[in-house]
Steps between C-alpha positions, in 0.01 A plus 500: 500500500316566824478268795168432668387253757301184479374301794457128549363251746796265547488161671815338638564144611563541875749211501723615214423870471449458125230680306218260415236736358476865390184683404488856366284744691318742269549868581127533566535257795819645646322705768323186623828308501678784685232514770492122535878480533515789748721722285584816693479854365881518498500255204238661272597292196524173696851428375594282797395140567212441738432160652134403492316286749288222345183710511667798331651278232157342441334843478745630240489174304120513495505859377731413210314178424756232584485195722788464749613283791565761771568234761761314293693799364623826651357796308625855455386814323807608302582799283716459189664751268337477158650647184246684291 
């Protein structure tokens, strides 16, 4: 079994810190998500968590076709290990 990465747009409740929403980011949109989140070259696979400002969260959400509340939740671009 090999381990790959998947990426998600994750929204947290700022009061509780709990995950409220998660949306998968297709591989074809990962470059856009990386640029939007400001992922540096020292993290080429975007395995860390990157906090998004409301505009960045809106841009990624629009690209993946979901409606979000970027002012009510705190959004991050997050990488996850995925078994294949």
